[in-house]
C-alpha angles and dihedrals in degrees: 000000000000117000134187111258106158090127133035115269094187095092121161087261091052091049089050092050091046093054094045096050096041095047093044094047094046094051088051090053093046092053092046091054096044111028107028090070092049091051094054091049093046100042109022115028142337089221105116094210098080090056088054092049094046093050093045093047093047090048093053093044088050093053101046092040092055093046095045101037092040090057094044091050089052088057098042118114111178140148086246092055136255105282101012099082095050091049094047100044094033094054094048091049090045093056092044092052089049089053092050095042097087093048089079084080090072089068105100096197106085099208094050090046093053090052091050098046088053089050093045094051094047090049091051088047091053093054092040095049090044093052100034114018098038110024104026097042087049091051091050087058091045095057098041126084130199086267095053104028092092092055090048092052090048092053094045092050090047086054092054092050093047090046092052091052091050092049092046099044109026097033098057093043092049095045090050090048107038103012131243098289099060090040095055091042088054093048095048093048090053093051092051097050096043088047092050095048101040093039091056093048094042115112118207121217107252117239129227112261113247096354091072100044114123109257100192131058113261097248092049093051089047093051093054089070087074102047107153092193091061090050090052091051091052101049098159091053094051093049086050088053089055088053090053090046096053092046089051093048088053091053096044092054088076110009097082089053099040097105095041089051094051093044099048108021103034097028100235115153122231089249092051088049091053092054091047092044093052094050090048090050094049094046093049095050093050092048094043093058098065092036088058090050089052092047090062091055107035136055105284097207097070090040091054090047094050095044090048093050093046091048089053095049086052090053092052092047091050090060091054104048133068108176116099095240092052092042090055092046095049091041089053092053095048097046100033098052094039085057089049092051088050094049093054095042094052093044089054092044093055089050086060100046117113108251093230095042104043097120094048093050091049085053091052088048090066089062091057098037102037118013104042095038094048092048099045099032101056090041090056088047093050092048089051095050091050092053101038106017126107112263115241138167128228125180090345091306122113121237146148141255112227116257128218091248091083091069092046092050094044089052092053095049089050087054088058084067087074089071099070092046088065089065097053124081114241116273096250096065 
């Protein structure tokens, strides 16, 4: 859609708003991905299945919300703007739902508490995906031009990295110090305040009258996201999406249970995990930058294969060690090379995207990268924990402590991602 860009919309105020919303949103997502699962295990039930249900429901919600609300915000014409209403209201409700999330622990009936925690996490994900994944990301594309898009993407990726550090370091230490409830209350309050202030100050890019009016019915436009004919016509791209999906499934077998495993099986405290996690994240980011540069110059296929194998080795090693230095080293191999494989695969994917359908294919990518892996992976992990985990009892309810096999199985599944690579020509041809 054409937008008016006769002047620069990346003013100092716009940059400040972008950084504030990006950093706050990514911190909220990082906490949701890492600590919501631990909260359920520590306060509600030691049964691994609710974590799998929560992660799966959240992934499906995020994918559908981004596709649906992103398309809706494209078509919105209002006196308050196109993206601004979704960002402003979405961030406020996102923060409120984060504040309310831990209150499900007050429900004494475990079965009901499990149902409510899945609903609460999905509701929070709906607001977060509407505000951040759909509207905010679209706004950053609106305000950027070909001359500034690289800087915008650099800032957004820096915010992701900083958010991961905060979620790894500060979250674990704060939870150990003040508990889950005060931590979630504080996080939700910050999201609400930043969303309110930044949302009010945010300026939408105006659109041309007439030229930018949606020409297709909403459901017709939405259905085009899933055009099978387009996928068939782009066979190599579809095969690469299968590679990305298998790698992500392998990671999701163990990642939702990572902190629970380290806390309860290995005996690592949340504060110790924060220190290890911060070291792993910093090392991964430093290592991934030159890998990404090399991915632009070399054939991406062998680079993806090498990174996938190394990450799988790291996952197996992580399941065999217990000392903090070895945990940090194996965690680095596992995470850093998984990140490297993702960088090369996504770069290759973007090279393959049909020029006129990039947005639609990036939406379809979420199905392969988020929805399917986060449904299948945690379910496999839950099944393995039930079969091989250590039985335990919490609040009179039986449960299991995660077993090392989840990392081993996840590594094997990730290696299956090498098979689709065989059927794609190298990225230099």
